[in-house]
C-alpha positions as CSV (number, residue, x, y, z in Angstrom):
1,X,114.9,55.3,79.0
2,X,112.8,52.3,78.0
3,X,110.0,51.1,80.3
4,X,109.7,47.4,80.2
5,X,107.0,45.0,81.4
6,X,106.8,41.2,82.0
7,X,104.2,38.9,83.4
8,X,105.0,37.3,86.7
9,X,103.2,34.2,87.9
10,X,103.2,33.3,91.6
11,X,101.5,31.1,94.1
12,X,99.1,32.2,96.9
13,X,95.9,31.1,98.5
14,X,93.5,30.2,95.7
15,X,96.2,30.8,93.1
16,X,98.0,30.8,90.8
17,X,98.1,34.6,90.2
18,X,99.7,36.6,87.4
19,X,100.7,40.2,87.8
20,X,102.7,42.6,85.6
21,X,106.2,43.7,86.6
22,X,107.4,47.1,85.3
23,X,110.8,48.6,85.3
24,X,113.1,51.0,83.4
25,X,116.0,49.0,81.8
26,X,118.1,52.2,81.6
27,X,118.5,52.1,85.3
28,X,121.1,49.7,86.7
29,X,120.9,47.9,90.0
30,X,118.1,47.1,92.4
31,X,115.7,50.0,93.2
32,X,112.7,50.5,95.5
33,X,109.6,48.7,94.6
34,X,105.9,49.7,94.7
35,X,103.1,47.2,94.6
36,X,100.0,48.4,92.8
37,X,96.7,46.9,93.8
38,X,93.8,47.4,91.4
39,X,90.2,48.6,91.9
40,X,87.2,46.3,91.7
41,X,87.7,45.8,88.0
42,X,91.0,43.9,88.6
43,X,94.3,44.2,86.8
44,X,94.0,46.4,83.8
45,X,95.7,49.1,81.7
46,X,95.2,51.8,84.4
47,X,97.3,49.9,86.9
48,X,100.1,49.2,84.4
49,X,100.1,52.9,83.4
50,X,100.5,53.9,87.1
51,X,103.3,51.4,87.4
52,X,105.0,52.9,84.3
53,X,104.8,56.3,85.9
54,X,106.5,55.0,88.9
55,X,109.2,53.3,86.8
56,X,109.8,56.6,85.0
57,X,110.6,58.1,88.5
58,X,113.3,55.4,89.1
59,X,111.2,52.8,91.0
60,X,110.0,49.4,90.0
61,X,106.4,48.4,90.2
62,X,104.3,45.3,90.3
63,X,100.7,45.6,89.2
64,X,99.2,42.8,91.3
65,X,96.6,40.2,90.7
66,X,94.4,39.2,93.6
67,X,91.6,37.5,91.7
68,X,93.6,34.7,90.0
69,X,95.4,34.0,86.8
70,X,93.1,34.5,83.8
71,X,90.3,35.8,86.0
72,X,89.7,39.2,84.5
73,X,86.1,40.5,84.9
74,X,84.3,41.4,81.7
75,X,81.8,43.8,83.4
76,X,80.9,45.3,86.7
77,X,78.7,42.4,87.8
78,X,81.4,39.9,87.4
79,X,83.9,42.3,88.9
80,X,81.8,42.6,92.1
81,X,81.4,38.8,92.3
82,X,85.2,38.4,92.1
83,X,85.8,41.2,94.7
84,X,83.3,39.6,97.1
85,X,85.0,36.2,96.7
86,X,88.5,37.7,97.2
87,X,87.4,39.8,100.2
88,X,85.0,37.4,101.8
89,X,87.7,35.9,104.0
90,X,90.1,38.6,105.1
91,X,92.7,36.1,106.3
92,X,92.8,34.5,102.8
93,X,92.9,38.0,101.3
94,X,95.9,38.9,103.5
95,X,97.6,35.7,102.3
96,X,97.2,36.8,98.7
97,X,98.5,40.3,99.5
98,X,101.6,38.8,101.2
99,X,102.1,36.5,98.2
100,X,102.2,39.6,95.9
101,X,104.7,41.3,98.3
102,X,106.9,38.2,98.1
103,X,106.6,38.3,94.3
104,X,107.9,41.8,93.9
105,X,110.7,41.2,96.3
106,X,111.8,38.1,94.3
107,X,112.4,40.2,91.1
108,X,116.1,40.9,90.5
109,X,115.5,44.6,89.8
110,X,113.8,45.2,93.2
111,X,115.6,46.4,96.3
112,X,113.9,43.9,98.6
113,X,114.6,46.1,101.6
114,X,112.6,49.0,100.2
115,X,109.0,48.2,99.2
116,X,105.8,50.1,99.5
117,X,102.2,49.5,98.2
118,X,99.4,51.6,96.7
119,X,95.8,50.6,96.0
120,X,92.7,52.1,94.4
121,X,89.2,51.4,95.7
122,X,89.2,47.7,96.6
123,X,93.0,47.9,96.2
124,X,92.9,50.7,98.8
125,X,91.3,48.3,101.2
126,X,94.0,45.7,100.2
127,X,96.9,48.0,101.2
128,X,95.2,48.9,104.5
129,X,94.9,45.1,105.2
130,X,98.5,44.6,104.2
131,X,99.6,47.2,106.8
132,X,97.1,45.8,109.3
133,X,98.8,42.4,108.9
134,X,102.1,43.7,110.2
135,X,103.8,43.1,106.9
136,X,107.4,44.2,106.5
137,X,106.6,47.0,104.1
138,X,107.8,50.6,104.4
139,X,104.6,52.4,103.6
140,X,101.1,52.0,102.0
141,X,98.9,54.5,100.2
142,X,95.2,54.1,99.9
143,X,93.4,56.0,97.1
144,X,89.6,56.2,97.7
145,X,89.8,52.9,99.5
146,X,87.3,51.1,101.8
147,X,88.0,51.3,105.5
148,X,86.1,48.5,107.3
149,X,88.5,46.7,109.5
150,X,88.9,42.9,109.4
151,X,87.1,40.8,112.1
152,X,90.3,40.1,113.9
153,X,93.0,42.1,115.7
154,X,95.5,44.1,113.8
155,X,99.3,43.8,114.3
156,X,100.3,45.9,117.3
157,X,102.0,48.1,116.4
158,X,101.3,48.5,112.7
159,X,104.8,49.0,111.3
160,X,104.1,50.5,107.9
161,X,103.6,54.2,107.5
162,X,100.2,55.0,106.0
163,X,98.8,57.8,103.8
164,X,95.1,57.8,102.9
165,X,93.6,59.9,100.0
166,X,89.9,60.3,100.6
167,X,87.0,62.1,98.8
168,X,85.0,63.8,101.5
169,X,81.8,63.0,99.7
170,X,82.6,59.4,99.2
171,X,79.3,57.5,99.8
172,X,81.2,54.2,100.6
173,X,83.2,55.9,103.4
174,X,81.3,58.7,105.0
175,X,83.0,61.0,107.5
176,X,82.2,58.7,110.4
177,X,84.0,55.8,108.7
178,X,87.0,58.0,108.0
179,X,87.2,59.1,111.7
180,X,86.9,55.5,112.7
181,X,89.8,54.6,110.5
182,X,91.9,57.3,112.1
183,X,91.0,56.0,115.6
184,X,91.8,52.5,114.6
185,X,95.3,53.4,113.2
186,X,96.0,55.6,116.3
187,X,95.1,52.7,118.6
188,X,97.5,50.5,116.6
189,X,100.4,52.9,117.0
190,X,100.6,53.6,113.3
191,X,102.3,56.6,111.7
192,X,99.3,57.8,109.6
193,X,98.0,60.7,107.6
194,X,94.7,61.3,105.8
195,X,94.3,63.8,103.0
196,X,90.6,64.6,102.4
197,X,89.4,66.4,99.2
198,X,86.3,68.5,99.3
199,X,83.5,68.1,96.7
200,X,85.0,64.8,95.8
201,X,83.4,61.3,95.8
202,X,84.6,57.8,95.3
203,X,86.9,56.7,92.4
204,X,88.3,60.2,91.9
205,X,91.4,58.9,90.1
206,X,89.4,57.0,87.5
207,X,88.4,58.8,84.3
208,X,85.9,56.0,83.6
209,X,84.1,56.5,87.0
210,X,80.3,56.9,86.8
211,X,77.4,56.4,89.1
212,X,76.0,57.9,92.2
213,X,78.8,59.4,94.3
214,X,81.5,58.1,91.8
215,X,83.3,60.6,89.5
216,X,86.7,61.5,88.2
217,X,88.0,64.6,90.0
218,X,91.2,65.8,88.2
219,X,92.4,68.1,90.9
220,X,92.1,65.4,93.6
221,X,93.8,63.0,91.2
222,X,96.7,65.4,90.6
223,X,97.1,66.5,94.2
224,X,97.0,62.9,95.6
225,X,99.6,61.6,93.1
226,X,101.9,64.6,93.9
227,X,101.4,64.0,97.7
228,X,102.1,60.3,97.1
229,X,105.4,61.1,95.4
230,X,106.3,63.2,98.4
231,X,105.4,60.3,100.7
232,X,107.8,58.0,98.8
233,X,110.5,60.6,99.0
234,X,110.0,60.7,102.7
235,X,110.2,56.9,103.0
236,X,113.4,56.6,100.9
237,X,114.9,60.0,100.4
């Protein structure tokens, strides 16, 4: 088994964009693909490592870029500026997400009929918006995402299955925001589930997390990743 990576440049609103495609060259033929949308800090080693973990399980992965080719934040201040720019117009953001979806489908190792998406923090918001757009994607998983809906109607029904991994003490998404998301997805006819972890805040999958309400929580990280694996098995088993 040899996990390989290659940069993939593609167009999209405000592009070009450049993500990283990840696959195991010991596996022959197309296989299911998983988009990986990064947190506020943009595409980085963490996202590629998650992609490599998926490739080791027999999938392919595409660590996506929603900020633009060469636009990698150097610090939290520049990261938040890029996030606000990318998320300031939710229609444009959806266009970027759909462009990433097209990019993973275009790779020869991807089974274009079987694609899912995961995201962390801002990336968790991205995958929810991908599902809300009505995109032809089998499932999405939001890890400590942000739940505010876009200022326009969702697809009806939302076709993707959704799984949401949530820290109950997340200051960005308090319990009322989580309940509002459940009501929103129910109204849209979605197949959804929410896993909430007690004594857990925002960014629980990130060992570098620090700040009020932000902390790595190894149990929630482990449990959510295991549950996500089960989710993929249900999608494609």
